C-alpha positions as CSV (number, residue, x, y, z in Angstrom):
1,M,0.0,0.0,0.0
2,P,1.5,3.4,-1.0
3,A,1.0,4.9,2.5
4,T,1.4,4.1,6.1
5,D,-0.5,5.3,9.1
6,R,-0.1,5.1,12.9
7,L,-2.8,5.3,15.5
8,H,-2.2,7.6,18.5
9,P,-5.0,6.8,21.0
10,E,-3.7,9.2,23.6
11,H,-4.2,12.1,21.2
12,H,-7.3,10.7,19.5
13,L,-5.8,10.9,16.0
14,T,-4.5,8.7,13.2
15,Q,-1.2,10.0,11.8
16,V,-0.4,9.5,8.1
17,V,3.3,9.1,8.3
18,W,3.9,9.2,4.5
19,L,1.8,9.1,1.4
20,K,2.9,8.3,-2.1
21,V,0.8,9.2,-5.1
22,E,1.3,8.6,-8.8
23,C,0.4,11.4,-11.1
24,P,-2.5,10.4,-13.4
25,K,-1.5,10.0,-17.1
26,A,-2.0,13.2,-19.1
27,G,-3.6,14.7,-16.0
28,S,-3.8,18.2,-14.6
29,V,-2.9,19.5,-11.2
30,K,-6.6,19.2,-10.3
31,D,-6.5,15.5,-11.2
32,L,-3.4,15.1,-9.1
33,A,-5.1,16.8,-6.1
34,L,-8.0,14.5,-6.5
35,S,-5.6,11.5,-6.6
36,I,-4.1,12.7,-3.3
37,L,-7.5,12.8,-1.7
38,H,-8.3,9.3,-2.9
39,A,-5.0,8.2,-1.4
40,F,-5.9,9.7,2.0
41,D,-9.3,7.9,1.8
42,R,-7.7,4.6,1.1
43,V,-5.4,4.7,4.1
44,L,-7.9,6.3,6.5
45,G,-11.0,4.5,5.3
46,T,-12.8,7.8,4.7
47,R,-14.6,9.4,1.8
48,H,-13.2,12.9,1.6
49,A,-12.7,12.9,-2.2
50,P,-15.8,14.6,-3.6
51,R,-18.0,12.5,-5.9
52,G,-18.8,15.5,-8.2
53,A,-15.1,16.4,-8.6
54,S,-15.8,17.9,-12.0
55,R,-17.6,20.8,-10.3
56,A,-14.8,21.4,-7.8
57,S,-11.9,23.7,-8.7
58,A,-8.2,22.8,-8.3
59,G,-8.1,25.4,-5.4
60,D,-11.0,23.7,-3.6
61,L,-9.3,20.3,-3.8
62,T,-6.0,21.7,-2.8
63,S,-7.5,23.3,0.3
64,L,-9.0,19.9,1.3
65,V,-5.7,18.2,0.7
66,S,-4.0,20.8,2.9
67,H,-6.6,20.3,5.6
68,L,-6.1,16.5,5.7
69,A,-2.3,16.9,5.7
70,V,-2.5,19.1,8.8
71,A,-5.2,17.2,10.6
72,H,-3.4,13.9,10.2
73,H,0.1,15.3,10.7
74,L,1.4,14.0,7.3
75,G,5.1,13.4,7.5
76,I,6.1,13.5,3.8
77,L,4.2,13.5,0.5
78,V,5.8,11.7,-2.4
79,L,4.5,12.6,-5.9
80,D,5.7,10.0,-8.5
81,E,5.6,9.8,-12.3
82,M,5.7,13.6,-12.6
83,Q,6.3,13.4,-16.3
84,N,2.6,12.3,-16.7
85,L,1.4,15.8,-15.8
86,S,0.0,17.9,-18.6
87,A,1.0,21.5,-18.5
88,K,-1.7,22.4,-21.1
89,K,-4.5,20.9,-19.0
90,S,-3.1,22.7,-15.9
91,G,-3.4,26.1,-17.6
92,G,0.3,26.2,-18.7
93,R,3.6,25.6,-17.0
94,E,3.4,28.9,-15.1
95,E,0.1,28.0,-13.4
96,M,1.3,24.5,-12.8
97,L,4.5,25.6,-11.1
98,N,2.6,28.2,-9.0
99,W,0.3,25.4,-7.8
100,F,3.3,23.3,-6.6
101,Q,4.8,26.4,-4.9
102,E,1.4,26.9,-3.1
103,L,1.3,23.2,-2.2
104,V,4.7,23.4,-0.5
105,N,3.9,26.7,1.3
106,E,0.6,25.4,2.5
107,F,1.8,22.0,3.7
108,K,4.9,23.2,5.3
109,L,6.3,19.7,5.0
110,P,8.6,17.8,2.6
111,V,7.1,17.2,-0.8
112,A,9.3,14.8,-2.9
113,L,8.8,15.1,-6.7
114,L,9.9,12.0,-8.6
115,G,9.9,11.3,-12.3
116,T,12.0,10.4,-15.4
117,Y,14.1,12.8,-17.4
118,K,11.0,13.9,-19.2
119,A,9.7,15.4,-15.9
120,R,12.4,18.1,-16.2
121,G,10.5,19.5,-19.1
122,V,7.3,19.5,-17.0
123,L,8.8,21.1,-13.9
124,Q,11.3,23.6,-15.3
125,L,10.3,26.7,-17.2
126,D,13.2,29.0,-16.5
127,L,15.9,29.5,-13.9
128,R,13.4,31.2,-11.5
129,H,11.0,28.3,-11.6
130,A,13.7,25.7,-11.5
131,R,14.9,27.2,-8.2
132,R,11.3,26.8,-6.9
133,V,11.3,23.1,-7.6
134,T,14.8,22.4,-6.4
135,V,14.7,24.6,-3.3
136,T,15.3,21.6,-1.0
137,G,17.7,19.9,-3.3
138,S,17.4,17.6,-6.3
139,E,19.1,14.5,-7.6
140,N,19.5,13.2,-11.1
141,W,20.1,9.5,-11.4
142,D,22.2,9.4,-14.5
143,P,23.4,6.0,-15.7
144,L,26.3,4.7,-13.5
145,K,29.8,4.6,-14.8
146,K,31.7,1.4,-14.4
147,D,33.2,2.5,-11.1
148,A,33.0,1.8,-7.4
149,E,29.3,2.7,-7.1
150,F,28.4,0.2,-9.9
151,E,30.5,-2.5,-8.2
152,F,28.8,-1.8,-4.9
153,L,25.3,-2.1,-6.4
154,V,26.1,-5.4,-8.2
155,N,27.8,-6.9,-5.1
156,Q,24.8,-6.1,-3.0
157,L,22.3,-7.6,-5.5
158,W,24.4,-10.7,-5.7
159,R,23.7,-11.3,-2.0
160,Y,20.0,-11.8,-2.8
161,L,20.2,-14.5,-5.4
162,W,17.4,-17.1,-5.2
163,L,19.3,-19.8,-7.1
164,R,20.9,-22.8,-5.4
165,D,24.1,-22.7,-7.3
166,A,24.6,-19.1,-8.2
167,G,28.4,-19.3,-8.4
168,P,30.9,-16.5,-7.8
169,L,30.5,-13.0,-9.0
170,T,33.2,-13.0,-11.7
171,E,34.7,-10.1,-13.6
172,E,33.1,-11.5,-16.7
173,M,29.7,-11.4,-15.0
174,R,30.2,-7.8,-13.9
175,N,31.3,-6.7,-17.4
176,T,28.2,-8.5,-18.9
177,I,25.8,-6.8,-16.5
178,Y,27.3,-3.4,-17.3
179,E,27.3,-4.0,-21.1
180,E,23.7,-5.1,-21.1
181,T,22.4,-2.4,-18.8
182,Q,24.8,0.5,-19.5
183,G,24.7,1.4,-15.9
184,V,20.9,2.2,-15.8
185,R,19.9,1.3,-12.2
186,G,16.4,0.3,-13.1
187,F,17.6,-2.1,-15.8
188,I,20.3,-3.6,-13.5
189,V,17.7,-4.5,-10.9
190,D,15.0,-5.6,-13.4
191,M,17.3,-7.7,-15.5
192,F,18.8,-9.3,-12.4
193,L,15.3,-10.3,-11.3
194,V,14.1,-11.6,-14.7
195,A,17.3,-13.5,-15.4
196,Q,16.8,-15.5,-12.2
197,L,13.2,-16.3,-13.1
198,H,14.5,-17.4,-16.5
199,A,17.1,-19.7,-14.8
200,L,14.4,-21.2,-12.6
201,W,12.2,-21.9,-15.6
202,K,15.1,-23.7,-17.4
203,G,16.0,-25.6,-14.2
204,V,19.5,-24.2,-14.5
205,E,19.9,-22.8,-11.0
206,T,22.9,-20.8,-12.1
207,L,23.2,-17.2,-13.3
208,T,25.8,-17.1,-16.1
209,P,26.9,-14.2,-18.4
210,D,25.4,-16.0,-21.4
211,L,22.0,-16.4,-19.6
212,F,22.0,-12.8,-18.5
213,R,22.9,-11.6,-22.0
214,H,20.2,-13.8,-23.5
215,V,17.5,-12.4,-21.1
216,A,18.7,-8.8,-21.7
217,R,18.4,-9.2,-25.5
218,T,15.1,-11.1,-25.6
219,E,13.0,-10.1,-22.5
220,F,14.1,-6.5,-22.8
221,S,14.1,-6.1,-26.5
222,A,11.9,-3.0,-26.2
223,V,14.7,-1.0,-24.6
224,Q,17.5,-2.1,-26.9
225,P,17.2,1.0,-29.2
226,M,17.9,3.2,-26.1
227,L,20.7,0.9,-24.8
228,N,22.3,1.0,-28.3
229,A,22.2,4.8,-28.2
230,L,23.9,4.8,-24.8
231,R,26.5,2.4,-26.1
232,S,27.2,4.6,-29.0
233,K,27.6,7.7,-26.8
234,D,26.4,9.7,-29.8
235,P,24.6,12.9,-28.5
236,R,22.4,13.0,-31.7
237,R,21.1,9.5,-31.0
238,L,20.7,10.1,-27.3
239,R,18.5,13.2,-28.0
240,H,15.8,10.8,-29.3
241,F,15.4,9.4,-25.8
242,D,14.2,12.1,-23.4
243,D,12.5,9.4,-21.4
244,L,13.0,5.7,-20.7
245,V,11.1,3.3,-22.8
246,S,8.5,1.6,-20.7
247,V,9.2,-2.0,-19.7
248,E,6.2,-4.1,-18.6
249,L,8.1,-5.9,-15.9
250,D,5.0,-7.3,-14.2
251,D,4.1,-9.0,-17.5
252,H,7.6,-10.6,-17.7
253,I,7.4,-11.8,-14.1
254,D,3.8,-13.2,-14.5
255,R,4.7,-15.1,-17.7
256,L,7.9,-16.6,-16.3
257,T,6.2,-17.6,-13.1
258,Q,3.6,-19.5,-15.0
259,L,6.3,-21.1,-17.1
260,I,8.2,-22.1,-14.0
261,A,5.1,-23.7,-12.5
262,A,4.3,-25.6,-15.7
263,S,7.9,-26.7,-16.4
264,P,8.7,-30.3,-15.4
265,T,12.4,-29.6,-15.5
266,A,12.4,-26.6,-13.1
267,S,14.0,-27.4,-9.8
268,N,11.4,-25.5,-7.9
269,S,8.9,-28.0,-9.1
270,T,10.8,-30.7,-7.4
271,A,10.9,-28.6,-4.2
272,S,7.2,-28.1,-4.4
273,A,6.6,-31.9,-4.9
274,E,8.9,-32.7,-1.9
275,S,7.0,-30.2,0.2
276,S,3.6,-31.7,-0.8
277,M,4.9,-35.2,-0.1
278,L,6.2,-34.1,3.3
279,G,2.9,-32.6,4.3
280,N,0.9,-35.7,3.3
281,A,3.3,-38.0,5.1
282,C,3.1,-35.9,8.3
283,A,-0.7,-36.0,8.2
284,R,-0.7,-39.8,7.8
285,V,1.8,-40.4,10.5
286,Q,-0.1,-38.1,12.9
287,S,-3.3,-40.1,12.2
288,C,-1.8,-43.5,12.5
289,I,0.3,-43.1,15.6
290,G,-1.5,-40.3,17.4
291,L,1.5,-37.9,17.6
292,S,1.2,-34.2,17.7
293,A,1.7,-32.3,14.5
294,T,5.2,-31.2,15.6
295,E,6.2,-34.7,16.7
296,A,5.0,-36.2,13.4
297,R,6.9,-33.6,11.4
298,Q,10.1,-34.2,13.3
299,L,9.7,-38.0,12.8
300,V,9.1,-37.7,9.1
301,L,12.0,-35.3,8.6
302,S,14.3,-37.7,10.5
303,V,13.9,-40.4,7.8
304,M,13.5,-38.1,4.8
305,D,16.7,-38.7,2.8
306,G,15.5,-38.1,-0.8
307,S,15.1,-41.8,-1.6
308,H,11.3,-41.9,-1.0
309,K,9.2,-41.5,-4.2
310,S,5.8,-41.1,-2.6
311,A,4.1,-39.9,0.6
312,K,3.1,-43.6,1.3
313,A,6.7,-44.8,1.2
314,L,7.8,-41.9,3.4
315,T,5.0,-42.7,5.8
316,V,6.0,-46.3,6.0
317,A,9.6,-45.4,6.7
318,A,8.6,-43.0,9.5
319,I,6.2,-45.5,11.1
320,T,8.9,-48.2,10.9
321,A,11.5,-46.0,12.5
322,Y,9.0,-45.1,15.3
323,A,8.2,-48.8,15.9
324,D,11.9,-49.7,16.0
325,S,12.6,-47.0,18.5
326,N,9.7,-48.1,20.7
327,H,10.1,-51.9,20.2
328,G,11.5,-52.5,23.7
329,D,8.7,-50.6,25.4
330,G,6.0,-53.2,24.8
331,A,4.0,-50.8,22.8
332,S,1.7,-52.2,20.1
333,E,3.1,-51.8,16.6
334,P,1.1,-49.4,14.5
335,V,-0.3,-50.4,11.2
336,A,1.1,-48.6,8.2
337,P,-1.5,-47.0,6.0
338,Q,-2.5,-48.8,2.8
């Protein structure tokens, strides 16, 4: 959920610690104000956003946003995808920037504006207006150079591999990641994720330079024109890309997840089958012997060595082990399930 709240019973209030709102596509500042109100309603369970918003002015909606921000002690407002705003629908860039200035002055709290490079064209009209937007500082995330910062990011990502046999992070792997992403942080993270899903689908369990390169060139084919322009370092070619080409990462993840589930060669299918067999065997052992769920699981795990091909075989092995361990107690020998 793009927000978080905290209840303060002693003060009889619910504080909205932070709120993140995405600017509606081709929207105006009025549309953005309405989106902020809807975000407040989602986290608070209220209905402050007016139903007849078409009759309300941007000023009316902004006043309501300001009231909620003060009443619920909003800590920080994050406005993402700023490049989506339409200056034309907002009455021109001058009016739009004045609205943001009023927003900051009214809220008297941090307002973080996020967007792609195209957002600079939305938020900057001249030096005077640029200073308004960057009064609390700004940061451009340009593509990383192949330096210590890039090395640090890749090293940290490598710690979160899901694969069983990831192997060492070699210099060849680092070079491949940089060559295929050109240091764009979003591509580094996204390709790292999708490459692992691809490895799971193929049942490889290893992230290699060839696999990463294959995923980059096939799953991310839509961004190859921009990456080729970055590789060329030709300013004329780069001018054609004032914004990043959209990559439907969720679609990639959903498709590969479905392929992994359907693939008989994927190692996670084996893990899933083993988990199901373990659960069935534990239930059978618990029923036959009368052990607690915890005791039954411990018993089954004690005999589970990978040689059992079915839940029945695993159950028989567990019951046999239990009978052997209690043979001298005079206890009646349990009957294995059929």
